[in-house]
C-alpha positions in Angstrom: 287.1 111.4 25.8 287.8 108.2 24.1 285.7 105.0 24.6 287.9 102.0 25.6 286.5 98.5 24.6 287.8 95.2 25.0 288.0 93.4 21.8 286.3 89.8 21.2 286.3 87.6 18.1 283.2 88.1 16.1 282.3 91.5 17.5 282.3 94.5 15.3 285.1 97.1 15.1 285.0 98.8 18.6 285.5 102.2 17.1 283.6 102.4 13.7 281.3 99.5 14.2 280.3 96.9 11.5 278.1 93.7 10.9 279.8 90.6 11.6 279.6 87.8 8.9 276.9 85.0 9.7 275.7 82.1 7.4 272.9 83.4 5.4 272.7 80.2 3.0 273.9 76.5 3.0 272.9 73.3 1.6 274.2 70.5 -0.6 274.3 70.6 -4.3 275.9 68.3 -7.0 277.8 71.0 -8.8 279.3 73.4 -6.6 279.5 76.9 -5.2 280.8 79.2 -7.9 281.4 83.1 -7.8 282.9 85.8 -9.9 283.4 89.5 -9.3 283.9 93.0 -10.8 286.4 94.9 -8.8 287.1 98.6 -9.4 290.4 99.2 -10.7 289.8 103.0 -11.3 287.0 105.2 -10.0 284.0 104.3 -12.0 280.4 105.2 -11.6 279.1 102.7 -14.2 280.2 99.1 -14.5 279.2 96.1 -16.8 280.2 92.7 -15.5 279.8 89.6 -17.7 279.6 86.2 -16.0 280.1 82.8 -17.6 278.7 80.0 -15.6 279.8 76.4 -15.6 277.4 73.8 -17.0 274.5 73.1 -14.6 271.2 71.4 -14.5 269.5 73.5 -12.0 270.3 76.7 -10.1 269.7 75.9 -6.4 270.4 79.5 -5.1 272.0 82.7 -6.4 272.6 86.1 -5.1 274.1 89.4 -6.8 276.1 91.8 -4.5 276.9 95.5 -5.3 279.2 97.8 -3.1 279.3 101.5 -3.8 281.6 104.3 -2.0 279.9 107.3 -1.2 282.9 109.4 -0.3 283.1 109.8 3.4 282.9 107.7 6.4 280.1 109.7 8.2 278.7 112.5 5.9 275.7 112.0 3.9 276.8 112.4 0.3 273.7 111.5 -1.5 273.9 109.0 -4.4 271.4 106.7 -6.5 272.4 103.4 -7.5 270.5 101.5 -10.4 271.2 97.7 -10.6 270.0 95.7 -13.8 270.6 92.0 -14.4 270.3 89.8 -17.4 270.1 86.1 -16.5 269.5 84.9 -20.0 266.1 86.3 -20.8 266.8 89.8 -21.2 267.8 92.8 -19.1 265.8 93.3 -15.9 265.6 96.0 -13.3 266.6 94.7 -9.8 266.4 97.9 -7.9 266.7 101.8 -7.7 268.5 102.4 -4.3 268.5 105.8 -2.7 271.7 106.2 -0.8 271.0 109.1 1.5 272.0 108.0 4.9 274.5 109.4 7.6 276.8 107.3 9.4 278.1 107.7 13.1 280.8 106.0 15.1 279.8 104.0 18.1 283.0 105.2 20.0 281.5 108.7 19.7 278.0 107.7 20.8 276.9 106.9 17.6 274.4 104.0 16.2 277.1 102.2 13.8 275.6 100.3 10.8 272.6 101.9 9.0 270.0 99.9 7.1 268.5 101.7 4.0 266.0 98.8 3.4 265.9 95.0 4.0 268.6 94.4 1.2 270.9 97.3 1.6 273.0 98.7 4.3 275.8 101.3 5.0 279.0 100.8 7.2 281.3 103.8 7.2 281.8 105.0 3.6 280.3 101.9 1.7 276.7 100.9 0.8 276.2 97.1 0.3 273.2 95.9 -1.5 272.1 92.4 -2.7 269.5 90.7 -4.8 268.1 87.3 -5.0 268.4 86.2 -8.7 267.9 82.5 -8.4 264.9 82.5 -10.6 266.2 84.9 -13.0 269.1 82.6 -14.3 268.0 80.8 -17.4 271.3 80.9 -19.3 274.9 80.5 -18.9 276.3 83.8 -20.2 274.8 86.5 -17.8 275.3 90.3 -17.5 275.2 92.8 -14.5 274.9 96.4 -15.0 275.4 99.2 -12.2 275.2 102.9 -12.6 275.7 105.3 -9.9 274.4 108.9 -10.3 273.4 112.1 -8.3 269.7 112.2 -7.2 267.6 115.3 -8.5 268.1 118.4 -6.4 271.3 117.3 -4.7 274.5 119.5 -5.4 276.9 118.4 -2.8 279.9 116.2 -3.1 279.6 113.1 -5.5 281.8 110.1 -5.5 279.8 106.9 -6.2 282.7 104.7 -7.2 281.8 101.0 -7.8 284.0 98.7 -5.7 282.3 95.4 -6.2 279.5 93.5 -8.4 279.9 90.1 -7.3 277.6 86.9 -8.3 277.4 83.8 -6.1 275.8 80.7 -7.3 275.0 77.3 -5.7 274.1 74.7 -8.6 273.5 71.1 -9.6 275.1 69.6 -12.5 273.5 66.1 -12.5 276.2 63.9 -11.5 276.5 62.0 -8.0 278.7 64.3 -6.4 277.9 66.0 -3.0 279.0 69.6 -2.3 278.1 70.9 1.1 278.3 74.7 1.0 278.0 78.0 3.4 277.6 81.5 2.3 278.5 83.8 5.1 277.4 87.5 4.7 278.0 90.7 6.5 279.6 94.0 6.4 282.5 94.0 8.8 285.4 96.5 9.3 288.7 96.5 10.9 290.0 100.1 11.2 293.3 101.5 12.5 291.3 103.4 15.1 291.0 100.5 17.3 294.8 100.2 17.8 295.7 103.8 17.5 292.8 105.2 19.8 291.5 102.3 21.8 294.8 100.6 22.3 293.6 97.3 21.6 293.6 94.6 18.6 290.5 93.6 16.6 290.2 90.1 15.5 287.0 89.6 13.2 285.7 85.9 13.2 283.0 84.0 11.3 282.0 80.2 11.5 280.9 77.4 9.5 278.6 74.4 10.7 280.8 71.9 9.4 280.3 69.4 12.5 277.8 67.4 10.5 279.8 66.7 7.5 280.0 62.9 6.8 282.4 60.8 8.8 284.0 57.6 8.1 283.3 58.1 4.5 285.4 56.3 2.0 285.2 59.3 -0.4 288.1 61.6 0.0 286.9 65.2 0.3 288.2 68.5 -1.1 287.5 71.9 0.4 287.7 75.3 -0.9 287.5 78.8 1.0 287.0 82.1 -0.5 286.9 85.7 0.9 285.6 88.8 -1.0 286.8 92.0 0.5 287.0 95.7 0.0 290.4 97.2 0.9 293.4 98.6 -0.8 295.8 96.4 1.2 294.9 92.8 1.7 294.5 91.8 5.5 295.8 89.0 7.5 293.5 85.5 7.7 293.5 82.2 9.4 291.4 79.3 8.8 291.0 76.8 11.9 294.0 78.8 13.5 296.2 78.2 10.3 297.6 81.3 8.6 296.5 81.7 5.0 298.9 83.2 2.5 297.2 86.4 1.0 297.7 87.9 -2.5 297.4 91.5 -3.2 293.9 92.7 -4.2 292.8 92.8 -7.9 291.1 95.9 -7.7 292.2 99.4 -6.4 289.8 99.0 -3.5 288.8 95.4 -3.5 289.5 92.0 -4.2 289.1 88.2 -3.7 291.0 85.2 -2.9 290.3 81.3 -2.9 292.3 78.9 -0.8 292.4 75.0 -0.9 291.8 74.2 2.8 291.1 70.2 2.3 293.9 69.7 4.9 292.7 72.4 7.3 289.3 70.7 7.7 288.6 69.0 11.1 285.7 66.4 10.9 283.0 66.6 13.6 283.9 70.3 14.6 283.0 73.8 13.4 285.3 75.7 11.0 286.4 79.2 12.0 287.7 82.0 9.9 289.5 85.0 11.2 290.6 88.4 9.6 292.3 91.6 10.4 293.6 94.5 8.4 297.4 94.5 7.8 298.7 94.9 11.2 302.1 95.7 9.9 300.7 99.3 8.8 300.9 101.7 11.6 298.2 104.4 11.8 297.2 106.0 8.5 300.8 105.8 7.1 301.2 105.1 3.2 298.2 107.1 2.4 295.8 104.9 4.2 296.9 101.7 2.4 296.2 98.8 5.1 294.8 101.3 7.6 291.1 100.0 6.9 290.0 96.5 6.0 286.3 95.6 5.1 284.8 92.3 4.2 281.3 91.5 3.3 281.5 87.9 2.0 283.1 84.3 2.7 282.4 81.3 1.0 283.1 77.4 1.9 282.3 74.4 -0.1 283.2 70.9 0.7 283.2 68.4 -2.3 282.5 64.7 -1.9 283.2 62.8 -5.2 280.5 60.6 -6.8 281.0 56.9 -5.4 282.1 54.3 -7.7 279.1 52.0 -7.3 277.2 49.6 -9.5 274.5 47.0 -8.8 274.1 43.3 -8.5 270.9 41.4 -9.7 270.6 38.4 -7.5 268.1 35.5 -8.7 267.5 32.1 -7.4 265.3 29.0 -8.3 263.0 29.1 -6.2 262.8 32.9 -5.3 262.7 34.3 -2.0 266.1 33.2 -0.6 268.0 35.6 1.8 271.0 37.4 0.2 274.5 37.4 1.7 277.0 39.9 0.4 280.9 39.7 1.3 279.4 37.0 4.2 277.3 39.8 5.5 273.5 39.5 5.7 271.5 42.0 3.8 267.9 43.2 3.8 267.2 41.7 0.3 265.7 38.6 -0.8 265.7 37.2 -4.4 264.9 37.8 -6.9 266.1 41.5 -6.7 268.8 44.0 -7.8 270.9 45.3 -5.0 271.9 48.9 -5.7 274.8 51.0 -4.5 277.5 48.1 -4.4 281.0 49.6 -4.5 283.0 48.9 -7.5 285.4 45.7 -7.1 285.1 42.0 -6.4 282.2 40.8 -4.1 281.2 37.4 -2.9 277.5 36.5 -3.1 275.5 33.7 -1.6 271.9 32.9 -0.7 270.1 30.9 2.0 266.7 29.5 2.2 264.8 27.3 4.7 264.6 23.7 3.4 267.2 24.2 0.8 270.9 23.3 0.8 273.2 26.4 1.5 274.8 27.7 -1.8 278.5 28.1 -2.4 279.9 31.7 -2.7 279.7 33.2 -6.1 282.3 36.0 -6.8 281.2 38.7 -9.2 282.9 41.8 -10.2 280.8 45.1 -9.9 281.9 48.0 -12.2 280.7 51.6 -11.8 277.3 52.1 -13.3 276.9 48.5 -14.5 274.7 45.8 -13.3 276.2 42.4 -12.5 274.1 39.2 -12.2 274.5 36.2 -9.8 271.9 33.2 -10.3 271.6 30.4 -8.0 269.6 27.0 -8.6 269.0 25.9 -5.0 268.8 22.1 -4.2 266.0 21.2 -2.1 266.3 19.1 1.0 264.0 16.4 0.7 262.2 13.4 2.4 259.0 11.3 1.9 255.5 10.2 3.4 254.2 6.8 3.5 250.3 7.1 3.5 248.1 4.1 4.6 244.6 4.3 5.5 241.9 1.8 7.1 240.4 0.7 4.8 242.8 1.1 1.8 242.1 2.3 -1.6 241.5 6.1 -0.7 242.5 8.9 -2.8 245.5 10.8 -1.4 245.6 14.7 -1.1 248.5 16.6 -0.3 247.9 20.3 1.0 244.6 20.1 -0.9 246.0 18.8 -4.2 245.0 15.4 -5.4 248.2 13.3 -5.9 246.3 10.8 -8.3 247.3 7.8 -6.1 245.5 5.6 -3.7 246.6 4.3 -0.3 248.7 2.7 0.3 251.2 5.0 -1.3 254.6 6.7 -0.9 255.1 10.2 -1.8 258.8 11.1 -2.5 261.3 13.9 -3.0 259.1 16.1 -0.8 260.8 19.3 0.6 261.1 19.1 4.3 258.5 20.9 6.5 254.7 20.4 7.5 252.2 19.0 5.2 248.5 18.4 5.5 247.8 14.6 4.3 244.1 13.9 3.5 242.5 10.6 2.3 239.0 10.6 0.9 236.9 7.5 0.1 233.0 6.9 -0.4 232.1 10.3 1.1 234.3 9.9 4.0 237.5 11.7 4.7 240.2 12.2 7.2 243.4 14.4 7.4 246.4 15.2 9.6 249.5 17.3 9.7 252.8 15.5 9.3 256.4 16.8 9.3 258.9 15.7 6.4 262.5 15.5 7.8 265.5 15.3 5.8 266.2 11.9 4.2 263.6 10.1 6.2 260.1 8.7 5.1 257.3 9.7 7.7 254.5 7.4 8.3 251.0 8.9 8.0 248.1 6.4 8.9 244.5 7.7 8.7 241.4 5.8 9.8 238.5 8.1 9.0 237.7 8.5 12.7 236.7 12.3 12.2 234.8 11.4 9.0 231.1 10.6 8.6 229.2 13.9 8.9 231.2 15.6 11.6 232.0 19.3 11.3 235.6 18.6 12.6 234.8 19.3 16.1 234.3 23.3 15.7 233.2 24.8 18.9 229.6 26.4 18.9 230.6 29.7 19.7 227.2 31.4 18.7 226.7 35.1 18.7 228.9 35.9 21.6 232.4 37.3 21.4 235.8 35.7 21.9 239.5 36.9 22.0 241.8 36.7 18.8 245.4 35.4 19.3 248.4 36.9 17.6 249.0 34.9 14.4 251.8 36.9 13.0 254.2 39.7 14.0 257.5 41.2 13.0 259.7 44.2 13.1 261.4 46.2 10.0 261.9 49.4 8.5 258.6 50.2 6.5 254.9 50.3 6.4 251.8 48.2 6.1 248.6 48.6 4.2 245.3 46.5 4.3 243.6 46.3 0.8 239.9 45.2 0.5 238.5 43.8 -2.9 235.1 43.2 -1.8 233.1 41.2 -4.3 230.3 38.9 -2.7 229.8 35.7 -4.5 226.8 34.1 -3.6 226.8 30.4 -3.2 229.9 28.6 -4.6 229.0 24.8 -5.1 231.5 21.9 -4.9 233.7 21.9 -7.9 232.9 25.6 -8.9 235.3 28.3 -9.0 235.5 32.2 -8.7 238.1 34.6 -9.9 238.8 37.9 -8.3 241.0 40.6 -10.0 243.2 42.4 -7.6 245.7 45.4 -8.1 248.2 46.2 -5.7 250.3 49.4 -5.9 253.9 48.9 -6.1 255.7 50.5 -3.0 257.1 53.9 -4.0 260.3 52.9 -2.4 261.6 49.6 -1.1 260.1 46.1 -1.4 257.3 43.9 -0.3 258.4 41.9 2.6 255.4 40.0 3.5 251.8 39.6 2.1 248.9 37.8 4.0 245.7 37.1 1.8 242.4 36.4 3.5 239.0 34.9 2.1 236.2 35.4 4.4 233.5 32.7 4.1 230.0 32.6 5.1 227.1 30.1 4.7 229.5 27.1 5.0 227.0 24.3 4.9 225.9 21.1 3.5 222.9 21.7 1.3 221.5 18.2 1.6 221.8 17.9 5.5 221.1 21.5 6.2 224.0 21.8 8.7 227.2 23.6 9.0 230.3 22.3 7.4 233.9 23.2 7.3 234.9 24.9 4.0 237.6 23.5 1.7 239.3 26.0 -0.6 241.6 25.4 -3.2 243.5 28.8 -4.0 245.7 29.9 -6.9 247.4 33.3 -7.5 248.1 33.6 -11.4 248.1 29.9 -11.5 250.4 29.2 -8.5 248.9 27.0 -5.7 248.7 28.4 -2.1 247.6 26.5 1.0 246.3 28.3 4.0 248.4 28.3 7.0 245.6 29.4 9.3 242.0 28.6 9.3 239.5 30.1 12.1 235.8 29.4 12.3 232.7 30.4 14.2 229.1 29.6 13.9 225.8 31.2 15.1 224.3 28.5 16.9 220.8 29.6 15.9 218.6 27.2 13.9 218.7 27.4 10.4 221.5 30.2 10.7 223.8 27.5 12.3 226.1 27.5 9.3 230.0 28.2 9.5 231.8 31.4 9.0 235.5 30.9 8.4 238.6 33.0 7.8 241.3 31.4 5.7 244.8 32.9 5.6 247.5 32.6 3.1 251.0 33.6 2.9 251.2 35.1 -0.7 254.6 36.7 -0.4 256.1 34.7 -3.2 253.2 35.2 -5.6 254.4 35.2 -9.2 256.2 38.3 -10.0 255.9 39.5 -6.4 252.4 40.7 -5.0 252.5 44.3 -6.4 250.8 44.7 -9.5 247.7 43.1 -11.2 246.9 39.5 -10.2 244.1 36.9 -10.6 243.0 35.1 -7.5 241.2 32.0 -8.4 239.1 30.2 -5.4 237.7 26.9 -5.7 235.3 24.9 -3.7 237.2 21.6 -3.0 234.5 20.2 -0.7 232.2 17.4 -1.0 229.3 17.4 -3.5 226.8 19.1 -1.2 229.0 21.5 0.4 228.4 25.1 -0.4 229.7 28.4 0.9 230.0 32.1 0.0 232.6 34.6 0.2 233.0 38.5 0.5 235.8 38.7 -1.8 239.7 39.0 -1.0 241.5 41.0 1.8 245.1 41.5 1.5 247.8 42.9 4.0 251.0 44.0 2.7 254.1 44.7 4.7 256.6 46.9 2.8 260.2 47.2 3.9 262.2 50.5 3.3 265.4 51.2 5.0 264.6 54.8 4.8 261.4 54.5 6.9 261.3 54.4 10.7 261.5 51.0 12.3 257.8 49.4 12.6 256.6 46.6 14.8 253.3 45.0 13.8 251.0 42.3 15.5 248.3 40.5 13.6 245.4 39.3 15.6 243.1 37.4 13.3 240.1 34.9 13.5 236.5 34.5 12.8 234.0 36.0 15.4 230.3 36.5 14.8 228.5 38.9 17.1 224.9 39.9 17.6 223.8 41.5 20.7 219.8 40.8 20.8 217.7 40.1 23.7 215.8 37.9 21.2 218.7 35.4 21.1 219.6 36.1 24.9 222.7 38.2 24.1 223.7 41.6 25.6 226.2 44.3 24.5 228.4 43.1 27.2 228.4 39.4 25.8 229.3 40.4 22.3 232.8 41.8 22.2 235.7 40.5 20.0 239.0 41.5 21.9 242.7 41.3 21.1 245.5 41.9 23.5 248.9 43.3 22.5 251.1 42.5 25.5 254.6 43.1 24.1 256.5 46.1 25.8 256.3 49.4 23.8 258.9 52.2 24.7 256.5 55.2 24.4 259.3 57.8 24.6 260.7 56.4 21.4 257.4 55.8 19.5 256.2 58.4 16.9 253.1 57.1 15.6 250.5 54.0 16.1 247.7 52.6 14.1 245.0 50.0 14.6 243.3 48.3 11.6 240.1 46.5 12.1 238.4 44.4 9.7 234.9 42.9 9.7 232.2 41.6 7.3 228.5 42.3 7.3 228.7 45.3 9.6 226.4 48.2 8.9 226.7 50.6 11.8 223.2 52.2 11.0 220.2 53.4 13.1 219.3 50.3 15.2 222.3 48.4 14.1 225.3 50.0 15.9 228.6 48.9 17.1 231.5 50.2 19.4 235.1 50.1 18.8 237.8 50.8 21.5 241.6 50.9 22.0 242.5 51.4 25.6 240.9 54.6 26.4 239.9 55.6 23.0 236.6 54.8 21.4 234.7 55.2 18.2 231.2 54.3 17.0 229.9 52.8 13.8 233.0 52.8 11.6 232.7 49.4 10.0 229.7 50.3 7.6 230.5 48.6 4.2 227.3 46.5 4.6 226.0 43.0 4.7 227.7 41.9 1.6 231.1 43.5 1.8 234.4 43.8 3.9 234.5 46.8 6.2 237.9 48.3 7.2 238.6 50.8 9.9 242.2 52.4 9.9 242.6 54.6 13.1 245.5 56.8 14.5 245.9 55.4 18.2 249.2 56.9 19.2 247.5 59.1 21.9 245.8 56.1 23.5 248.9 53.7 23.4 250.3 52.3 26.4 253.7 50.9 27.3 252.2 47.4 27.8 248.9 45.6 28.0 247.3 47.3 25.0 243.8 45.9 24.2 241.4 46.6 21.4 237.8 45.4 20.9 234.8 45.6 18.6 231.4 45.4 20.2 227.9 45.0 19.0 226.2 47.7 20.8 222.6 47.9 21.9 221.5 51.5 21.8 217.7 50.9 21.3 216.4 47.2 20.8 219.4 45.4 19.2 223.0 45.9 18.2 224.9 45.4 14.8 225.2 42.0 13.2 228.9 41.8 12.3 231.6 39.0 11.6 234.8 40.3 13.0 238.0 39.0 11.0 241.0 40.9 12.2 242.6 43.5 14.6 246.0 44.6 13.5 248.4 47.1 15.4 251.4 48.7 14.2 253.8 51.1 16.0 256.6 53.1 14.6 259.8 54.4 16.3 260.6 58.0 16.3 260.1 61.1 18.2 256.7 61.4 20.0 254.3 63.9 18.5 254.6 67.2 20.3 252.7 67.3 23.6 252.3 63.5 23.9 253.3 62.4 27.2 254.6 58.8 28.0 251.2 57.4 28.3 248.7 60.0 27.4 245.1 59.1 27.4 243.6 62.4 26.5 239.9 62.2 25.4 238.7 65.4 24.2 238.6 66.5 20.6 239.3 63.3 19.0 236.8 61.3 16.6 234.7 58.9 18.7 236.4 59.4 22.0 234.5 60.4 25.4 234.5 64.0 25.7 234.5 64.2 29.6 234.7 67.5 31.2 233.8 69.1 34.5 232.4 71.9 32.4 229.2 71.9 30.5 230.2 72.7 26.7 231.7 70.3 24.3 233.3 71.2 21.0 231.9 68.6 18.4 234.0 67.6 15.4 232.3 67.8 12.1 232.6 68.0 8.5 230.1 69.8 6.5 227.8 69.7 9.4 228.0 65.9 9.8 229.4 65.2 13.2 232.0 62.4 14.0 230.8 59.8 16.3 231.2 61.1 19.9 230.2 60.2 23.5 229.7 63.1 25.9 230.0 62.4 29.6 229.2 64.9 32.5 228.1 64.8 36.2 231.0 62.3 37.1 229.7 59.8 34.5 226.1 60.0 35.7 224.7 61.1 32.3 226.1 60.3 28.8 224.8 61.2 25.4 226.0 59.0 22.5 226.1 61.0 19.0 226.2 58.4 16.0 228.6 59.0 13.0 227.1 61.5 10.5 224.4 63.1 12.7 223.6 66.7 11.9 222.5 68.7 14.7 221.0 72.1 14.2 219.7 75.1 16.1 217.4 77.4 13.9 219.3 77.7 10.6 222.8 76.9 11.9 224.9 74.0 12.7 225.6 73.2 16.3 229.3 73.2 17.0 229.3 73.4 20.8 227.0 71.3 22.8 225.8 72.0 26.4 225.5 68.9 28.7 225.1 70.0 32.3 223.3 69.0 35.6 221.0 71.7 36.7 221.0 73.1 40.2 217.7 71.9 42.2 216.3 75.4 42.0 216.6 75.3 38.2 215.6 71.8 37.7 211.6 72.3 37.6 211.2 70.2 40.5 213.4 67.3 39.5 216.8 66.4 40.9 218.9 65.4 39.2 217.9 66.9 35.9 220.2 67.7 33.0 220.0 70.3 30.3 221.1 69.1 26.9 221.7 71.8 24.4 218.9 74.3 23.9 215.2 73.5 23.4 215.3 74.4 19.8 218.0 72.0 19.0 217.3 69.1 16.7 219.2 66.0 15.3 218.5 64.2 12.2 219.6 60.9 13.8 218.4 59.8 17.2 221.1 60.4 20.1 221.1 57.9 22.8 220.8 59.2 26.3 222.0 57.1 29.2 221.3 58.1 33.0 222.6 56.6 36.0 219.8 55.6 38.6 220.0 54.3 42.1 216.6 52.3 42.1 214.9 50.6 39.0 211.6 51.3 37.6 212.3 54.9 36.6 211.3 56.4 33.2 213.3 59.2 31.4 211.0 62.3 30.6 211.5 65.6 28.9 210.3 68.6 30.2 207.5 70.6 28.0 207.8 74.2 28.7 204.6 75.0 26.9 202.4 72.8 28.9 204.5 72.8 32.2 204.6 69.1 32.1 207.1 66.2 31.9 206.7 64.1 28.7 207.6 60.3 29.4 209.8 58.7 26.9 210.1 55.0 25.9 212.9 53.8 28.4 215.0 50.9 28.5 217.0 49.5 31.6 220.3 48.7 30.1 222.2 47.2 32.7 222.0 47.2 36.4 222.3 50.9 37.6 221.4 53.0 34.4 218.4 53.6 32.1 218.4 54.7 28.5 216.4 56.2 25.7 216.6 57.9 22.4 216.2 61.7 21.8 216.2 64.0 18.9 215.6 67.2 20.8 217.5 69.5 23.1 215.9 70.5 26.5 215.7 69.4 30.1 215.5 65.6 30.9 215.3 63.5 34.2 214.4 60.2 35.5 210.8 60.1 36.8 209.2 57.4 39.1 205.3 56.4 39.1 204.3 59.7 37.2 203.1 60.1 33.5 202.7 63.6 32.1 201.7 65.3 35.5 202.5 68.9 36.0 205.8 69.7 37.4 205.8 70.3 41.2 
């Protein structure tokens, strides 16, 4: 009884079976997809094929295919095939294949295709084998050798003719072409049995994923398609439904053909190739010619020629002007070279605030060449008339002595804001004025703010304040904070210090913005012994820069009531660009008794790279001195520096977020601790560079990010007697667009398993993150928040000879709590920590003392206990065991 099947495209031959062709390799190369084949013109069992490759720079992918005929469509006529290959470094063995498999037709209940191994299969009378030779090709002239013989002990029928020895190579050739290619491999058949016995028509099909080819591309592509087949009579083919003309096969039982299908490609869609045997042949007429058609390989390549492009070097005096190309804005500013400009005529102009717009300059771009366009920009100017009461005061403009005394007129000033200052007989006064085009602005100063005043700086003291956003922006790129710590000691009036900085050049893109910070301390008048504002003169490689923001704070405590200031400078247009080596020179431009010290140089660099995701950043900066210490009447709650980031953030399109925190003088050690938070995430003691350096913490905060109302803070935290003394300088948030990390919800606030976060659980076991036994700062919370354990950064917790990786924190049942309720177990009784852990317990009434149960004496051992805030008490511990809050008892036996 015959099996009747309904044919469908891409299914195997319904009667004899087969393996449909599928894409096994695809990619993009600059050279092309090359192939060449040995096709047997006579029955041979030994074949040598020489190949001559085109010029190439790198072989990206190469595979050798061999097809051997066994003599019967189903019987197991045993053969052995030996395949060798010389890719330019000598002949090498690829494989010895034992071809000893029977075949059965699916129409008769058989299994169809048979796999000999992972690189060889049998379909009807042919064995197909293949070998990866990518790494074996070192030259251009290659040789493949195939030999088929009879295995030892086998005396049956021997045929073993070699039908195909095909090499397929994808290669680069070093030019700028783009060649997209696909290799579709299978072992498919169309037999006349389908029409004669089943009464249907078989149509084989294979597809190529061409829907992602470049669209709206000015380059005109060309496309080639090749089919390598095993048949005595060529079949019938279509490509994207268009009939392809077919030539006779080159060999007795095999052949190949290549077509130009450039006009048949359909942008944005999948390409489809169909194949059948020659349907003009009925049954097995003409000695089986055309009765069977078999195809193992199809190849498609689409070639986009190298673009005709050059570059334009655009410069201006001064640099930093926005560049317009063909009347359209670009991402570039002068001085720079714009790459990838199409050959031909183009208009270029530049625009810069406070300068007249330039005329268009026409340039001709040629392939591979660099064309130049230079602009000397004309400033838009005005003037300032400076007067003072009394007159005769020296005039300073943006900190620079103009070598004139009042009254004086300063002319040819570029429009914008200026700081005008007058100094006379130990007194000074200053104000900011705006210069407008063609006008002279009057600045009259009366020394009302001089005479020993510190400029009206608020006496903030050791308590915290909120930083405002000073700078924000959005671009494609990244940002990095560099610290060049170098504590100077006192710098007296007229003295200078130099700092050598080296900023890495961005791997790609350009520097879009650079903000330099000078962090000062000890700003005071040595004679009067009181805090005074700092006056800084700053140059980078000899070029003057004026601070656009100055922030200050003071301790408000006796002899320590000096000023701490943060001076922020826009140094984007530093000579030669901020990337590279520079010398920053700082001069004390204050009065003769003014002194201050600095911690060195901080530098925030924003880089722009169109290939990077879109980034939005917010810089909250200031100067805030914190010190939580009962001796000065300050608590931890008083001493928090905060910054709010209130702009809307689409979390569904945000892939990562970072917060950068900058402080000076922080230590985060032992009794001097601090706490950092970003929304629900928290960390401990990360700003630890010490009393004479700049501390920086750069944290991944994506999992804590909110859609709006984000807040970050730094707190001086009392864990025993006092908190960390620190001077906070900046909190910087950056977010990048993209697909959120896997597992992140729109506003995830997961708090387990992350450095420094609260490990909150209804269970009792907490996994600790550690490196070489040193634990990351962590807070453990249990019993609904009634008990907390703070583990400081770098603590080592051991039990016996091993490190503790999982810690138990659990409220005991009343029957297990040795008479106390509530009582809590922390680890085991043999657990020890090299650093003190802070234990905080919620209480309903004051006066309690935290005690540890001593099992050996059956007593509670009281510990030094502190009432932190209303409703809780705390102590420090180094041992595991059972702890409880006791009232009015000291060391008595447990009930």
